[in-house]
C-alpha positions as CSV (number, residue, x, y, z in Angstrom):
1,M,0.1,0.4,0.1
2,P,2.0,3.1,-0.8
3,L,2.1,6.1,2.3
4,D,-0.6,8.0,1.8
5,F,0.7,11.8,2.3
6,Q,-0.5,14.2,-0.2
7,I,2.7,16.8,-1.5
8,Q,2.2,19.7,-2.9
9,V,4.3,21.5,-5.1
10,D,4.5,25.4,-5.6
11,Q,6.9,26.9,-7.9
12,N,7.6,29.2,-10.2
13,E,9.1,27.0,-13.2
14,Y,10.1,29.7,-15.8
15,L,13.8,30.6,-15.5
16,P,15.3,32.8,-18.0
17,A,18.2,32.2,-20.1
18,D,21.6,31.2,-18.3
19,G,19.0,31.3,-15.4
20,R,19.8,28.1,-12.5
21,L,18.6,28.6,-9.3
22,M,15.1,27.0,-9.0
23,D,13.4,27.3,-5.5
24,A,10.0,25.4,-4.8
25,V,7.9,24.9,-1.6
26,I,7.1,21.4,-1.4
27,S,3.7,20.6,1.0
28,V,3.1,17.8,3.1
29,S,-0.5,16.5,4.6
30,A,-0.2,13.3,6.4
31,A,-4.4,12.5,6.7
32,G,-4.8,10.6,10.4
33,E,-7.2,7.8,8.9
34,G,-4.9,7.2,5.8
35,L,-1.1,6.6,7.7
36,S,0.7,3.2,8.3
37,V,-0.4,2.1,11.2
38,P,-3.7,3.6,13.8
39,A,-1.6,5.7,16.2
40,A,-3.4,3.3,19.3
41,D,-0.9,0.6,17.6
42,L,2.3,2.7,17.0
43,T,5.0,1.5,20.2
44,V,5.9,4.5,21.5
45,A,8.7,5.2,24.0
46,Q,10.0,7.9,26.4
47,V,11.9,9.5,28.5
48,I,11.7,13.1,30.4
49,M,14.8,15.3,31.8
50,I,14.1,17.2,34.6
51,D,16.5,20.0,35.8
52,C,17.2,19.5,39.6
53,S,20.3,22.0,39.7
54,G,20.4,24.2,42.2
55,S,18.9,27.6,40.5
56,M,15.3,25.4,39.9
57,E,14.5,25.6,43.9
58,G,11.7,26.5,45.1
59,A,8.9,27.7,42.6
60,K,10.4,25.9,39.5
61,L,10.7,22.7,41.0
62,V,7.4,22.8,42.3
63,E,5.7,23.2,38.8
64,A,8.6,20.9,37.2
65,K,7.3,18.3,39.2
66,R,3.7,18.8,38.5
67,A,4.2,18.9,35.0
68,V,6.0,15.8,34.6
69,K,3.0,13.7,36.6
70,V,0.8,15.5,34.2
71,A,2.9,14.0,31.6
72,I,3.3,10.4,33.3
73,N,-0.8,10.3,33.1
74,E,-1.2,10.6,29.6
75,L,1.1,8.1,28.5
76,R,-0.8,5.3,27.7
77,N,-0.8,1.7,28.6
78,G,2.1,-0.4,26.8
79,V,4.9,3.0,26.7
80,K,8.0,2.6,27.5
81,F,8.9,5.8,30.3
82,A,12.1,6.8,32.2
83,I,12.5,9.9,34.2
84,V,15.7,11.0,34.3
85,A,16.6,13.8,36.7
86,G,19.6,16.1,35.1
87,S,22.2,18.5,36.7
88,N,25.8,17.4,36.7
89,N,25.2,14.6,35.2
90,A,22.5,12.7,35.0
91,R,20.8,10.3,37.6
92,L,18.0,7.8,36.2
93,V,14.7,8.3,39.2
94,Y,12.5,6.2,37.6
95,P,12.3,2.8,37.4
96,V,16.3,2.3,38.7
97,S,16.3,-0.4,37.1
98,G,18.4,1.3,34.3
99,K,15.5,0.1,31.5
100,L,12.1,2.3,30.6
101,A,8.8,1.0,32.3
102,V,6.0,0.3,30.8
103,A,3.3,2.6,31.5
104,S,0.3,0.9,33.4
105,G,-1.5,2.5,36.7
106,Q,0.6,1.0,39.4
107,T,3.7,2.3,36.9
108,R,2.2,5.6,36.4
109,Q,1.9,6.2,40.4
110,A,5.6,4.9,41.1
111,A,7.0,7.5,39.1
112,A,5.3,9.9,40.2
113,K,6.1,9.0,43.7
114,S,9.7,9.1,42.6
115,V,9.2,12.7,40.9
116,G,7.4,13.9,44.5
117,R,11.4,13.5,46.4
118,L,13.2,15.0,43.6
119,R,15.7,17.8,45.3
120,V,18.0,20.1,43.9
121,E,22.2,20.7,43.7
122,G,24.7,21.0,41.5
123,G,25.0,22.4,38.2
124,T,23.8,22.1,35.0
125,A,25.3,19.8,32.0
126,I,22.3,19.0,29.3
127,G,24.5,17.0,27.6
128,S,24.9,14.2,29.0
129,W,21.6,14.3,30.3
130,L,20.5,13.4,26.4
131,E,23.5,11.7,26.2
132,A,21.5,9.8,29.1
133,A,18.1,9.3,27.1
134,S,19.8,8.0,24.2
135,R,20.8,5.4,25.4
136,L,17.7,4.0,27.5
137,L,15.8,4.5,24.1
138,S,18.3,2.8,22.4
139,R,17.3,-0.4,23.8
140,S,14.3,-0.1,23.4
141,D,12.3,-1.7,20.0
142,A,9.6,1.3,19.8
143,K,8.4,2.7,16.8
144,V,8.7,6.3,18.2
145,K,11.2,7.2,20.7
146,H,10.7,10.3,22.5
147,G,13.1,12.5,24.2
148,L,10.9,15.6,26.7
149,L,13.4,18.3,28.4
150,L,13.5,21.1,30.8
151,T,15.6,22.9,31.5
152,D,15.7,26.2,33.7
153,G,19.4,27.3,32.8
154,Q,22.7,27.4,30.8
155,N,25.1,24.7,29.7
156,V,27.6,26.2,31.4
157,L,29.4,22.5,32.6
158,E,30.1,21.5,28.7
159,T,31.9,23.3,26.4
160,D,30.3,24.2,22.9
161,R,32.5,21.2,21.4
162,Q,31.1,18.5,23.8
163,F,27.3,19.3,23.1
164,A,28.1,19.2,19.5
165,Q,29.5,16.3,20.0
166,T,26.8,14.7,21.8
167,L,24.3,15.9,19.5
168,R,25.3,14.1,16.8
169,A,25.6,11.3,18.2
170,C,22.0,11.7,19.2
171,E,20.8,12.0,15.4
172,G,18.3,9.7,15.1
173,N,18.0,8.2,18.1
174,F,15.5,9.9,18.7
175,V,12.8,13.3,18.6
176,C,13.3,15.7,21.3
177,D,11.3,18.5,22.7
178,S,13.2,20.9,25.1
179,R,11.7,23.8,26.9
180,G,13.2,26.9,29.0
181,V,11.9,27.7,32.0
182,G,11.9,31.4,33.9
183,T,14.2,33.4,33.2
184,G,17.9,32.1,33.0
185,W,18.1,29.1,29.8
186,S,19.4,29.5,26.6
187,A,17.4,30.0,23.0
188,T,20.4,28.5,21.3
189,T,20.8,25.7,23.6
190,L,17.1,24.7,23.1
191,D,17.4,25.9,19.2
192,Q,20.4,23.3,18.3
193,I,17.9,20.5,20.3
194,A,15.5,20.9,18.7
195,T,17.2,21.3,14.9
196,A,19.9,17.9,15.2
197,L,16.9,16.2,17.5
198,L,13.7,18.0,15.1
199,G,11.5,18.7,18.1
200,S,10.7,21.4,19.7
201,A,11.9,24.3,20.8
202,K,9.9,27.6,23.5
203,G,10.3,29.2,26.6
204,L,8.5,29.8,29.5
205,L,8.1,32.6,31.6
206,D,5.8,31.2,34.1
207,P,6.1,27.8,35.6
208,S,3.1,27.3,36.2
209,E,2.4,26.9,32.9
210,L,4.7,23.9,32.3
211,A,2.0,21.2,32.9
212,A,-0.4,22.4,30.2
213,D,2.8,22.8,27.9
214,F,3.7,19.1,29.6
215,R,0.0,17.6,28.7
216,Q,-0.1,19.0,25.3
217,I,3.5,17.2,24.1
218,N,2.2,14.2,25.0
219,E,-1.3,14.3,23.6
220,T,0.3,14.8,20.6
221,L,2.8,12.4,20.7
222,M,0.3,9.8,21.5
223,G,-1.1,11.0,18.2
224,R,1.7,9.7,16.5
225,A,1.4,7.4,13.5
226,T,4.1,6.9,11.1
227,A,7.8,7.3,12.6
228,D,10.9,7.8,11.5
229,V,9.9,9.3,7.7
230,G,12.1,10.6,5.4
231,L,12.4,13.0,2.7
232,R,13.8,11.0,-0.6
233,L,15.7,13.8,-2.9
234,W,16.2,13.4,-6.0
235,T,18.3,15.2,-8.5
236,P,19.3,15.0,-12.6
237,A,23.4,14.8,-12.7
238,H,25.5,18.0,-12.8
239,A,22.4,19.6,-10.1
240,R,23.6,21.2,-6.6
241,V,21.2,20.9,-3.6
242,R,21.6,24.2,-2.5
243,F,19.6,24.0,0.6
244,L,16.6,21.9,2.0
245,K,14.6,23.9,4.6
246,Q,11.4,22.5,6.5
247,V,9.9,26.4,6.9
248,F,7.1,25.5,9.0
249,P,6.3,25.0,11.2
250,R,9.3,25.2,12.9
251,I,12.1,26.1,10.5
252,T,14.9,23.4,10.9
253,D,17.6,23.3,8.3
254,L,18.4,19.3,6.8
255,T,21.1,20.5,4.4
256,G,24.0,18.9,5.4
257,R,21.0,15.8,6.7
258,G,21.4,13.7,3.8
259,V,21.5,9.7,3.5
260,E,22.7,9.1,-0.1
261,I,20.5,6.1,-1.4
262,S,22.5,6.1,-4.7
263,P,24.3,9.3,-5.7
264,R,21.0,11.4,-7.3
265,I,19.4,10.6,-4.2
266,Q,19.3,11.4,-0.6
267,E,17.3,11.0,2.1
268,Y,16.5,13.6,4.5
269,P,14.9,12.3,8.4
270,T,11.9,14.3,8.5
271,G,10.9,12.6,12.6
272,H,7.8,10.8,13.2
273,W,4.3,12.0,11.8
274,G,0.5,12.2,13.0
275,A,-2.5,14.6,11.0
276,E,-0.5,17.1,10.0
277,T,1.1,19.8,7.5
278,R,5.0,21.2,7.2
279,D,5.9,23.0,4.6
280,Y,9.4,22.1,3.4
281,H,12.0,25.1,1.2
282,L,14.1,23.5,-1.6
283,S,16.2,25.0,-3.5
284,V,18.4,23.3,-6.8
285,E,21.0,24.7,-8.6
286,V,21.2,23.5,-12.6
287,Q,22.7,23.8,-15.7
288,P,21.1,26.6,-17.9
289,G,19.2,24.9,-21.0
290,T,17.5,26.1,-23.9
291,I,15.0,29.0,-24.4
292,G,11.7,26.3,-24.9
293,E,12.8,23.8,-23.2
294,G,12.7,22.4,-20.0
295,M,13.4,19.6,-17.6
296,V,12.9,18.2,-13.9
297,A,15.2,19.9,-11.5
298,A,14.6,17.8,-8.8
299,R,11.7,14.5,-7.7
300,I,10.4,13.4,-4.4
301,R,8.5,11.3,-2.0
302,M,8.0,10.2,1.2
303,V,9.7,6.9,2.5
304,A,8.8,5.6,6.1
305,G,10.2,2.2,5.6
306,A,9.1,-0.5,3.0
307,Q,6.3,2.2,2.1
308,E,6.6,5.1,-0.2
309,S,3.8,8.2,-1.5
310,E,3.7,9.4,-4.9
311,E,6.2,11.1,-6.7
312,H,6.3,15.0,-6.7
313,R,7.9,16.3,-9.6
314,I,9.8,20.3,-9.6
315,R,10.5,21.3,-13.4
316,A,12.8,24.1,-14.8
317,K,11.8,26.0,-18.3
318,W,13.5,28.1,-20.0
319,T,11.8,31.4,-21.3
320,E,12.6,35.1,-23.2
321,D,9.8,36.3,-21.5
322,L,10.9,38.4,-18.1
323,K,6.9,38.4,-17.2
324,L,7.0,35.1,-16.6
325,S,10.7,34.5,-15.5
326,T,10.5,37.5,-13.4
327,R,7.4,35.5,-11.3
328,I,7.6,35.1,-7.8
329,S,6.0,31.9,-5.9
330,P,3.7,33.5,-3.0
331,Q,4.6,30.6,-1.1
332,V,8.2,31.0,-1.9
333,A,8.6,34.9,-0.7
334,H,6.7,34.0,1.7
335,F,8.4,31.4,4.0
336,T,11.7,33.7,2.2
337,G,10.3,36.6,4.7
338,Q,10.2,34.5,7.2
339,A,13.4,32.7,7.8
340,D,14.4,36.5,7.0
341,I,12.9,37.5,10.3
342,A,14.6,35.0,12.4
343,E,17.9,36.7,11.0
344,L,17.2,40.3,11.1
345,V,15.9,38.8,15.0
346,E,19.3,37.5,15.7
347,D,21.6,40.5,14.2
348,G,19.9,43.0,16.2
349,L,20.1,41.4,19.7
350,T,23.9,40.1,19.1
351,A,23.9,44.6,18.4
352,K,22.1,45.4,21.2
353,A,23.6,42.5,23.3
354,A,27.5,44.5,22.0
355,G,26.0,48.5,22.7
356,D,25.1,49.2,19.4
357,N,22.0,50.8,19.3
358,A,22.1,51.9,16.5
359,R,22.1,48.6,14.5
360,A,20.4,46.6,16.9
361,T,17.4,48.9,16.4
362,A,17.8,48.7,12.1
363,K,17.1,45.5,12.0
364,L,14.6,45.0,14.5
365,Q,12.6,47.7,12.2
366,K,13.2,45.6,9.5
367,A,12.4,42.4,11.3
368,R,9.4,43.9,12.5
369,E,7.9,45.4,8.6
370,I,8.2,41.3,7.7
371,A,6.7,40.5,9.8
372,V,3.9,42.4,9.5
373,E,4.0,42.2,6.1
374,T,3.9,38.5,6.0
375,G,1.3,38.5,8.9
376,N,3.7,37.0,11.6
377,T,1.6,39.1,15.0
378,H,3.1,37.0,17.1
379,V,6.1,38.0,16.2
380,V,5.1,41.7,16.1
381,K,3.8,41.4,19.8
382,R,6.9,39.9,20.6
383,L,8.7,42.9,19.0
384,D,6.8,45.2,20.7
385,D,7.2,43.9,23.8
386,I,10.9,44.4,24.0
387,S,11.1,47.4,21.8
388,D,11.6,49.6,25.6
389,T,13.0,47.4,28.5
390,K,14.1,49.9,30.0
391,D,11.7,49.3,33.5
392,I,12.1,45.8,32.9
393,Q,14.8,43.6,35.2
394,S,18.1,43.2,33.1
395,E,17.4,39.8,33.6
396,M,13.7,39.2,32.4
397,A,14.7,41.5,29.5
398,H,17.2,38.9,28.4
399,A,14.6,36.2,28.3
400,M,12.5,37.9,26.1
401,G,15.3,38.2,23.9
402,E,15.9,34.2,24.0
403,M,11.9,33.7,24.1
404,L,11.9,36.2,21.1
405,K,14.9,34.4,18.5
406,L,13.0,31.1,19.7
407,D,9.5,32.7,18.3
408,T,11.3,33.4,15.1
409,K,11.6,29.4,13.9
410,V,8.3,29.3,14.3
411,T,5.9,29.8,11.7
412,H,2.6,30.3,10.1
413,R,1.6,29.7,6.5
414,K,-0.7,30.7,4.2
415,E,-3.0,28.6,2.1
416,A,-0.5,26.9,-1.0
417,T,-1.6,28.1,-3.9
418,G,0.3,24.7,-6.1
419,H,0.8,25.0,-9.6
420,A,0.0,22.8,-12.7
421,D,3.1,20.5,-14.3
422,L,4.3,21.8,-17.5
423,P,2.8,19.3,-20.4
């Protein structure tokens, strides 16, 4: 049975004479009833990593414990799981056997009691927590392997190089959603985790928001119906993939993640799917063709194990008609603008931290203009919130900037216009 993913390509296939660059937005939708197996039949394993460093003392730990208990309660019977306490290193809280527990009324209750006894100590070494989760999940035969990480601090006990090595070692082993709580966490760290492990990243100023967020994460996890889906991309001889990015619901650069299937075919990981839509921006450089002639610039399909979706083509055709070749695909323009916002905000906040207020103002104003044009109201509000932080404590201003960085990676989509294939 073919994999039931609906694929729509939005592009302007016309290039000018000597034109080389072909961009397209690929919208991929999975309908719940058409996925490979019913969600309830897909085996799931989860490791929850909770920051128990000294800075979590007080309300943050209280609310974190409550959130973890909510997440545990959302696990359906049969799901394999574990709880890891993170500080200078990782400590297995439940179960203590070194293996994943199997969710049941009894194990959920026992796990909640263990979480209730958590105490704070030490510092923050997030890579060691991810390594522990990866070890536990690697012993499971579950189809969907998931990590949920919560921290309130920065990864000060590991070097950037050590952390990058850990992420590379974890890639492909499990998907991880990460959350920062309070005002001391780093958007860069959470973004790195989300990018490498194909999950989400979010900051929450108020610890009382954690429980609802954890419930939503696990409700989504329990609804996953297809594991380890890949986007398989064929390109012709002498073509070059400039980049492939997931651009909705979150910007994630997949360019360097392709696995060679054959000299012309690469397969890019997209993680686990439920009933949802995701968009990908592909940019391919091809050899210029003859005016009036066309070619297939790329072919795409989704794959999960032995199942494959139908193939869709991205085409290129050369023309002397400037009206045709200068037309811009609305979807390509939309998501290019979304990516520009993220870069402008990063540059603006870096300039602000360095005391270059003129550059910071220019970058953030430009980001706001694009956000307004593309209807990204959430980012507009965030930018307005930080535009005047003179009366806000420095740590709160820092947290608002970190939340803005993550918010710019979360995009919204416009209705796909599609485009008919060339004859």
